[in-house]
VOVOZA-534965 format. One record per residue (C-alpha): x, y, z; residue in one letter. Coordinates in pm, whole numbers, padded with zeros to 5 digits, always signed. Each point is the difference from the previous one (the first is absolute). Example, Ala and Ser with C-alpha at 12.3 -4.5 7.8 and 13.67 -1.06 7.14 Angstrom:
+01230-00450+00780a/+00137+00344-00066s/
END
This chain:
-03724-00633+03916m/+00177-00198-00222k/-00265-00072-00235s/-00090+00375-00005c/+00353+00085-00088t/-00003-00259-00300i/-00334+00142-00124i/+00159+00367+00019l/+00314-00108-00189c/-00227-00167-00260f/-00221+00307-00055l/+00303+00244-00027v/+00182-00227-00248t/-00350-00026-00199a/-00024+00376+00001f/+00352+00074-00117l/-00043-00259-00271y/-00336+00160-00101a/+00171+00346-00010c/+00294-00110-00205e/-00011+00103-00365p/-00068-00292-00239d/+00335+00063-00176g/+00197-00070+00318n/-00161-00356+00046r/+00155-00306-00158l/-00229-00148-00264g/-00025-00352-00141k/+00297-00177-00101p/+00034-00085-00379v/+00027-00355-00117s/+00321-00172+00093g/+00104+00215+00303t/+00008-00270+00257s/+00237-00203-00221e/+00223+00291-00128a/+00283-00063+00236a/-00013-00401-00036s/+00241-00035-00295g/+00193+00198-00250f/-00234-00096-00297n/-00316+00108+00217n/+00157+00332+00095w/+00138+00079-00336w/-00335-00056-00172k/-00198+00178+00289y/+00247+00306-00010h/+00004+00016-00373g/-00398-00014-00034r/-00073+00253+00279n/+00260+00254+00100i/-00028+00267-00247r/+00184+00323+00133f/-00116+00198-00301y/-00364-00023+00150e/-00114+00194+00319d/-00013-00193+00313f/-00033+00037+00370t/+00313-00116+00194p/-00034-00215+00323f/+00253-00117+00249d/+00041-00329+00138t/-00262+00071+00260h/-00255+00106-00276s/+00034+00366+00093n/+00021+00247-00266v/+00346+00172-00028i/+00154+00280-00208p/+00107-00116-00339l/+00352+00087+00031d/+00039-00199+00351s/-00173-00297-00203f/+00237+00011-00295m/+00299+00036+00212a/-00081-00320+00194q/-00078-00177-00316y/+00326+00094-00149a/+00192-00196+00287t/-00110-00316-00179g/-00123-00138+00320q/-00378+00045-00081y/-00213-00175-00249i/-00322+00202-00109l/-00358-00123+00036l/-00276+00152-00200k/-00347+00069+00147y/-00297+00162-00140v/-00181+00274+00202g/-00382+00088+00028k/+00009+00224-00330n/+00219-00253-00192a/+00329+00213+00080e/+00312-00207-00009a/+00169-00055+00334q/+00360-00132+00061y/+00102-00129+00337k/+00360-00076+00102l/+00064-00351+00127q/+00337-00091+00152r/+00180-00318-00149l/+00023-00260+00254e/+00354-00115+00097p/-00059-00323-00179n/-00112+00154-00318a/+00092-00140-00330d/+00335+00145-00083e/-00091+00040-00363t/-00290+00221+00110i/+00250+00196+00227r/+00284+00041-00258n/-00259+00117-00294t/-00191+00213+00235l/+00317+00217+00098k/+00057+00072-00385s/-00389+00059-00083v/-00054+00210+00287a/+00318+00211-00051y/-00095+00058-00384s/-00350+00109+00121d/+00137+00240+00256f/+00216+00156-00261q/-00293+00063-00219d/-00199+00136+00299y/+00298+00250+00063q/-00062+00143-00345q/-00364+00092+00047l/-00076+00357+00039g/+00350+00113-00127k/+00116+00144-00332a/+00219-00208-00228l/+00352+00081+00062p/+00130+00287-00224d/-00020-00137-00361f/+00054+00104-00359n/-00096-00281-00212f/+00030-00024-00387t/-00185-00260-00171d/+00118-00211-00305i/-00149+00240-00238n/+00158+00291+00155g/-00277+00148+00229n/+00090+00143+00326r/-00196-00026+00325y/+00074+00180+00324t/-00187+00088+00322a/-00097+00326-00159q/-00149-00118-00335n/-00182-00289+00143t/-00170+00182+00300k/-00368+00017-00062g/-00007-00341-00160k/-00080-00332+00154l/+00312-00190-00073v/-00005-00390-00024i/+00347-00124+00040l/+00117-00352-00104k/+00331-00125+00135c/+00141-00304-00207w/+00266-00153-00207f/+00026-00205-00295i/+00097-00316+00181g/-00288+00000+00241c/-00259-00239-00147k/-00287+00133+00220p/+00078+00346-00115c/-00012-00111-00375v/-00306-00229+00040a/-00229+00278+00130e/+00068+00258-00275m/-00314-00108-00208p/-00217+00070+00296e/+00171+00339+00060l/-00030+00097-00371n/-00384-00070+00050k/-00001+00243+00299l/+00193+00265-00179v/-00251-00022-00286a/-00295+00014+00248s/+00159+00341+00121k/+00083+00153-00352s/-00247+00277+00060n/+00172+00111+00328r/+00244+00295-00087n/+00063+00020+00387d/+00145-00367+00000m/+00345-00100-00092l/+00138-00377-00017f/+00368-00004+00054l/+00234-00288+00046s/+00357-00016+00155l/+00211-00287-00122a/+00343-00160+00093f/+00095-00049-00380d/+00188+00240-00224s/-00180+00196-00279e/+00123-00223-00271s/-00111-00323+00181e/-00343+00163+00059l/-00033+00105-00355k/+00112-00361-00127s/-00270-00152+00250f/-00286+00250-00076l/+00039-00075-00370a/-00120-00346+00084r/-00238+00059+00296r/-00274+00266+00010k/+00007+00212+00323f/-00189+00340-00008d/+00165+00173+00290y/+00263+00256-00039k/+00328-00187+00069v/+00305+00132+00167i/+00310-00210+00010g/+00326-00012+00214n/-00196+00027+00321q/+00140-00286+00209k/+00192+00212+00258t/-00299+00233+00023y/-00241-00284+00076l/+00199-00201+00250n/+00197+00294+00175q/-00250+00282-00020k/-00330-00166+00012l/+00102-00319+00163n/-00207-00220-00207i/+00050-00371+00109r/-00261-00154-00235g/-00072-00004-00363y/-00237+00111-00147p/-00087+00271+00238t/-00249+00266-00084h/-00045+00349+00152m/-00294+00241-00019v/+00125+00353+00036i/-00255+00258+00059n/-00039+00354-00161k/+00197+00143+00277e/+00293-00223-00094g/-00040-00216+00334l/+00008-00388-00010v/-00332-00115+00083e/-00032-00375-00066r/+00224-00281-00085i/-00061-00330-00127c/+00159-00300-00181n/-00203-00131-00281s/-00231+00146-00276a/-00338-00145+00152p/+00088+00187+00331a/+00074+00330-00205l/-00335-00030-00178r/-00182-00036+00346t/+00180+00300+00123i/-00103+00209-00304l/-00359-00105+00018a/-00021+00205+00311d/-00239+00286-00055k/+00282+00256+00120k/+00179-00089-00318y/-00287+00029-00240q/
END
């Protein structure tokens, strides 16, 4: 009788697994997954190389079950979980929560709190309109929710003293040039600095976005931006659709066929 029960349980488990959609199964771990929590350097490299919230992914809990994205992000935001990346059957990205062990590297724990908080702040912006705005660029052009609707707005958040913000400008200029035939695409940037400071800076440094100054309060308090540079893709309905933190990531986003 005992052997029959074991066989029956095995058959039921096999049946349920066979009926489970492929997207609900955890795939293969990417390189470095097993060592991701073994030390700060390993985790930092692993996270930076693999965790990309600007791309679509399937969220899994600590028990390898698919969970709602809201629940996944709320748990991640506590700073108590690192994220592990897996690749599903159809090459889709999968992120799994893994709780930090009590004896985990304190540097991981402290850095993760900041990183997770920033990621969660970005996540909360998705699907929402930018807070009420009426921007005027350094050349006197105005931008509002009304006159930008119907355009794909590519927004860069930055300031002159941010070295990565400045270093990526040549790549962004190439991106702007590659979209020069798109009348439905608008490249805007919001900067901390005053108009006079920006005009002086731009006399020495080419940047082909429309530049709007004096936006530190708006960026920090309205958009809750915590890392610079930050790039936002705002769809034609005026809703924030993607957020990333580098020019290569932005190029990847805009290569998606939905933006072509």
